[in-house]
C-alpha positions, 0 to 999 in steps of 0.5 A: 596322453592322460593329462591335458591342459587348456582354456575355455575358448581358443579365440581371444584377441587380447591374447595376441602378443602373449599366447599368440605372436604379435600381429596374429590374425583371428583366422589363425587363432585355433591353429595357434592355440592348438599348438600351445595347449592340448585341449579346449573346452568347446564353450562355443557349441553351448551358444551356437551349433556349427555346421559340418564345414566348420567342424571339418575345419576345426579338425584340419586346423589342429594337430594330432593329439589335440582334443575338443571337449564340446559342451551340449547346446543350451537349447538342449540342456536349458529348456526344461526336461532332458529326456525329450531332447535326447534325439537332438543330443545324439544328432549333435554328437553325430556332428561332433564325431566329424572331429574324429580323433580330435573329439575328447569328452562331451559335457552337459552343463545343467542350469541351477534350476535343474534339481534332484526332483528331475532325477528320473528325467536325468537318468532316462537321458543318461541311459539313452546316451551312447557313442562317446564319453560324456561328463555332467555338470550340475549346479543346483545346491541339492546335488551336493548334499546327501542323499542326492550326491551319492545317488548321482555319483552311483548312477554316473559310475554305473554308466561310466559318465564323468562328473565335471568338477567345478572349482569357483573358490578362487573368485569367491574366497577373496576380498575383491570380486573379479566378476564385476564386469562379467556378463555371466557369473559362475555359481558358488558351489562346493568343490567335491572331487568325485571321480565317477569315470575313467576320465574327469573334466576339471573346470578351474575358475581362476582369480586374476592373481591369487591362485597358488594355494588352490593350484597347490591343492589341485597338484595333489588331486591331479597327481592322485587321479593320474596315479589311479589311471584317470584321464584328466582334462584341466580347463582354466577359466578367468573372469578377466580372460586375458589371464587364463593362458598364463594361469594355466601355464602356471599350473603346468609349472607347478605340476612339473615342480612337484614331479607330477608325470604330465606331458610337456606343455607345447607352448613351453616348447615354442617359447621357454617360460620366463624366469620372471613368471609368477605362480600366483 
């Protein structure tokens, strides 16, 4: 499978009655989610490192072919320099490897304060990483400008490390602000669809209702990447989390309508999409 689709989390009680059947229990959410989507962004590991028993349970509750993409804990990526945290990062990787074939791509999200002035530190960390695919998300504005954009992409390409593609346009290029009730706002950074590895993680921050023009663009970008042999993990977020699953489902429908070669969405095999489902 070269294209996988999912959300940032797998457990959200307001999804009961939509993504999950009525009266679903929280203890069943991962099992149910993993039979409707093909991957999940492991946002939970950013805030808390699970124990071995929990990781083993994640594996046992999910079907073959499902992938977790765990985020490196913020205690490692948001505490100043990266290189000193490499031993702990590799310990975290060892823990995540208990997922076995359920482990997809790990990713490191750097804070907005981490600028190209730290390039040597970043390079030391990335050169020391070994044992699993890794993707990197940068947020400081200078990483998106020359010469730093090229410098970063050349390093990532050399090391076969992916660059996380973050698209926040839908929530900023709109009249309303769907993040008003959000505790953690997404950064407003340029979309630069740079692919630096045989895989790519795309984090699409959807608007609750206005998405079609952006998803149409992503159809073309994903189709081109897949034709070039790139493995795609496409994660749909939304400041109003109730909308994330249906926004993801809408993207799947668009891909199919444009004859992009992607696997069927398991959710649609369980419950055929409504003929009334809107694409935006």
